[in-house]
C-alpha positions in Angstrom: -61.7 -140.7 -10.2 -59.7 -142.9 -12.6 -62.2 -142.3 -15.3 -62.0 -138.5 -14.9 -58.2 -138.7 -14.8 -58.2 -140.6 -18.1 -60.6 -138.0 -19.6 -58.2 -135.3 -18.5 -55.3 -137.0 -20.2 -57.3 -137.4 -23.4 -58.2 -133.7 -23.5 -54.6 -132.8 -22.9 -53.3 -135.1 -25.6 -55.9 -133.7 -28.1 -55.0 -130.1 -27.2 -51.3 -130.9 -27.6 -51.9 -132.6 -31.0 -54.0 -129.5 -32.1 -51.1 -127.2 -31.2 -48.4 -129.4 -32.8 -50.1 -130.3 -36.0 -49.5 -127.0 -37.8 -45.8 -127.2 -37.0 -45.6 -130.8 -38.1 -47.4 -129.9 -41.4 -45.0 -127.0 -41.9 -42.0 -129.2 -41.3 -43.3 -131.9 -43.7 -44.1 -129.4 -46.3 -40.6 -128.0 -46.2 -39.2 -131.3 -47.3 -40.9 -131.0 -50.7 -40.0 -128.9 -53.8 -41.4 -125.4 -54.2 -43.2 -126.3 -57.5 -44.9 -129.2 -55.8 -46.0 -127.1 -52.9 -47.3 -124.4 -55.3 -49.3 -127.0 -57.2 -50.6 -129.2 -54.4 -50.6 -126.9 -51.3 -49.6 -128.0 -47.8 -48.2 -131.5 -47.5 -48.8 -134.1 -44.8 -46.2 -136.6 -46.1 -42.4 -136.7 -46.1 -40.6 -135.4 -49.2 -37.3 -136.1 -50.8 -35.9 -132.5 -50.6 -35.1 -132.3 -46.8 -31.3 -132.1 -47.0 -31.2 -129.9 -50.1 -33.8 -127.4 -48.6 -32.2 -127.0 -45.2 -28.7 -127.0 -46.6 -29.7 -124.3 -49.0 -31.4 -122.0 -46.4 -28.5 -122.4 -44.0 -25.5 -122.0 -46.3 -26.5 -120.6 -49.6 -25.8 -116.9 -50.1 -28.8 -114.9 -51.3 -30.8 -111.7 -50.9 -30.4 -108.5 -52.9 -26.6 -108.4 -52.3 -26.1 -112.1 -52.7 -24.2 -112.3 -49.4 -26.7 -113.1 -46.7 -27.2 -116.7 -45.5 -29.7 -118.4 -43.1 -26.9 -119.0 -40.6 -26.2 -115.2 -40.6 -29.9 -114.4 -40.1 -30.1 -117.0 -37.3 -27.0 -115.4 -35.7 -28.7 -111.9 -35.9 -31.9 -113.2 -34.3 -29.8 -114.9 -31.6 -27.9 -111.7 -30.9 -31.2 -109.7 -30.8 -32.9 -112.3 -28.5 -30.0 -112.6 -26.0 -29.3 -108.9 -26.1 -32.9 -108.1 -25.3 -33.1 -110.7 -22.6 -29.9 -109.9 -20.8 -30.2 -106.1 -21.1 -33.8 -106.0 -19.9 -33.0 -108.3 -16.9 -30.1 -106.1 -15.8 -32.0 -102.8 -16.1 -35.2 -104.3 -14.6 -33.3 -105.7 -11.6 -31.5 -102.4 -10.9 -34.7 -100.4 -11.3 -36.7 -102.7 -9.0 -33.8 -102.8 -6.5 -33.8 -99.0 -6.3 -37.6 -98.8 -5.9 -37.8 -101.4 -3.2 -34.7 -100.9 -1.1 -33.7 -97.3 -1.4 -37.2 -96.1 -0.6 -36.7 -92.6 -1.9 -39.4 -90.0 -2.0 -42.0 -90.6 -4.7 -40.5 -94.0 -5.4 -44.0 -95.6 -5.7 -45.1 -92.8 -8.1 -42.1 -93.4 -10.4 -42.8 -97.1 -10.3 -46.4 -96.5 -11.6 -45.1 -94.1 -14.2 -42.8 -97.0 -15.4 -45.7 -99.4 -15.2 -48.0 -97.2 -17.3 -45.6 -97.6 -20.2 -47.2 -101.0 -20.7 -50.1 -99.1 -22.2 -47.7 -97.9 -25.0 -46.9 -100.7 -27.4 -43.9 -100.6 -29.7 -46.0 -99.5 -32.7 -47.0 -96.3 -30.9 -43.5 -95.2 -30.1 -41.6 -96.6 -33.1 -41.5 -93.4 -35.1 -39.9 -91.2 -32.3 -37.6 -94.1 -31.4 -36.5 -94.3 -35.0 -35.8 -90.6 -35.1 -33.7 -90.8 -32.0 -31.7 -93.8 -33.3 -31.2 -92.1 -36.6 -29.9 -88.9 -35.0 -27.5 -90.9 -32.9 -26.2 -92.6 -36.0 -27.1 -96.1 -34.7 -29.0 -97.3 -37.8 -27.8 -100.6 -39.2 -26.1 -101.7 -35.9 -26.7 -104.1 -33.1 -26.5 -101.2 -30.7 -29.4 -99.4 -32.4 -31.4 -102.6 -32.6 -31.0 -103.5 -28.9 -30.5 -100.5 -26.6 -33.6 -98.4 -27.4 -35.9 -101.2 -26.3 -34.1 -102.3 -23.2 -36.3 -100.5 -20.7 -38.9 -103.0 -19.5 -41.9 -102.2 -17.3 -42.8 -105.9 -17.3 -39.5 -107.0 -15.9 -39.4 -104.1 -13.4 -42.9 -105.1 -12.1 -42.0 -108.8 -11.7 -38.6 -108.1 -9.9 -40.3 -105.5 -7.7 -42.8 -108.0 -6.5 -40.1 -110.6 -6.0 -37.9 -108.2 -4.0 -40.8 -107.1 -1.8 -41.3 -110.8 -0.8 -37.7 -111.2 0.4 -37.7 -111.1 4.2 -36.3 -108.0 5.8 -34.2 -110.2 8.0 -31.9 -110.8 5.1 -31.3 -107.1 4.7 -30.7 -106.7 8.5 -28.3 -109.6 8.5 -26.4 -108.2 5.6 -26.1 -104.8 7.3 -24.8 -106.4 10.5 -22.1 -108.3 8.4 -21.0 -105.0 6.9 -22.4 -105.6 3.4 -23.1 -102.4 1.5 -25.9 -101.9 -1.1 -23.8 -103.3 -4.0 -22.6 -106.4 -2.1 -26.2 -107.1 -0.8 -27.5 -106.9 -4.4 -24.7 -109.1 -5.9 -24.2 -111.7 -3.2 -27.8 -112.1 -1.9 -30.5 -110.8 -4.2 -29.0 -112.0 -7.5 -28.5 -115.7 -6.3 -32.0 -116.0 -4.8 -33.5 -114.4 -7.9 -32.3 -117.1 -10.3 -35.8 -118.6 -10.9 -37.2 -115.2 -11.6 -34.3 -114.3 -13.9 -34.9 -117.5 -15.8 -38.6 -116.7 -16.2 -37.9 -113.2 -17.4 -35.1 -114.4 -19.7 -37.5 -116.8 -21.5 -40.2 -114.0 -22.0 -37.7 -111.4 -23.2 -35.7 -113.8 -25.4 -38.8 -114.9 -27.2 -39.9 -111.2 -27.5 -36.5 -110.2 -29.0 -36.2 -113.3 -31.2 -39.7 -112.7 -32.8 -39.2 -109.0 -33.5 -40.1 -108.1 -37.1 -41.3 -104.5 -37.3 -38.4 -103.0 -35.2 -35.5 -104.6 -37.1 -37.3 -103.8 -40.4 -37.4 -100.1 -39.4 -33.9 -99.9 -38.0 -31.9 -101.8 -40.7 -31.5 -101.6 -44.4 -28.3 -103.6 -44.5 -28.9 -107.2 -45.2 -26.1 -108.2 -42.9 -28.5 -107.3 -40.0 -31.6 -109.1 -41.3 -33.2 -111.6 -38.9 -34.8 -115.0 -39.6 -38.3 -113.5 -39.4 -37.5 -110.9 -42.0 -35.8 -113.5 -44.1 -39.1 -115.5 -44.4 -40.9 -112.4 -45.5 -38.2 -111.6 -48.1 -38.6 -115.1 -49.7 -42.4 -114.8 -50.0 -42.1 -111.4 -51.7 -40.4 -113.0 -54.7 -43.0 -113.3 -57.4 -41.7 -112.1 -60.8 -43.3 -113.5 -64.0 -43.2 -117.3 -63.9 -41.0 -117.4 -60.9 -42.7 -118.6 -57.8 -41.6 -118.1 -54.2 -39.4 -120.8 -52.6 -42.2 -122.0 -50.3 -40.1 -124.9 -49.1 -37.3 -122.6 -48.0 -39.8 -120.2 -46.3 -41.2 -123.2 -44.3 -37.7 -124.4 -43.5 -36.8 -120.9 -42.2 -40.0 -120.9 -40.2 -39.1 -124.2 -38.5 -35.6 -122.9 -37.8 -37.1 -119.8 -36.3 -39.2 -121.9 -33.9 -36.3 -124.1 -32.6 -34.3 -121.7 -30.4 -37.4 -120.3 -28.4 -38.7 -123.9 -28.0 -35.3 -125.1 -26.7 -35.0 -122.2 -24.3 -38.5 -122.9 -22.9 -37.8 -126.6 -22.6 -34.4 -126.1 -20.9 -35.7 -123.5 -18.5 -39.2 -124.8 -18.0 -38.8 -125.8 -14.4 -37.2 -122.5 -13.4 -39.8 -120.6 -15.5 -42.7 -122.1 -13.6 -40.9 -121.7 -10.3 -40.1 -118.1 -11.0 -43.7 -117.1 -11.8 -45.4 -119.1 -9.0 -43.0 -119.1 -6.1 -43.5 -116.4 -3.5 -42.1 -117.8 -0.3 -38.3 -117.2 0.1 
């Protein structure tokens, strides 16, 4: 048994190294100068340009207007990620609560209608969504970036399954104590849903943070550019003898990875508990 356990650990370590190695190479490459990267390709050694590169991408104003910084793009990504996560959780919980506890006619039918929207990815509905946002005058705004995508079939499905596993005795006890629907939701369901909320928060935060196509369609003002779009903007620069700032692009890529990784690490225990626990 000890031999098989050792083999399991070796396989896990090799798998982790395989997953981490591209990130490590990207980080090491970002510490070199752009000319050196252009000439020699990816680097596996530490360079001398670490402080200059990361200081530049975070604080130097650039872009077409010369006013956007990496800190601003990181803030925009953070607003998008948190806005998506919080908004989707609130709407999903309310929708699942209505479907499970109000038990209105055709409630199951409406749930499956919501669930079938999973078959419609963002790319399929992005043009009509853009037209709606444009007619409402919400282009180049955080409202236009966040609100149109808040409805979540995934979140509604998970919260519905979670609420259905809550014992009916809790509902009966709340009724006996005189708790109405709102009080039952706030004082009982929300506290016991914390692991599920954490799990959905991670999923939706990463989804919002990594958005590229949607912000590109909804914004033309650089003040609303995200980190993911900033990376693409750097790599588009190729005029005459000018080469892209590869080191800055790699640095932005590393910065774009950090918040999702930190969120997953911080909420890891709740994430696993929320997706696996079914007994309340």
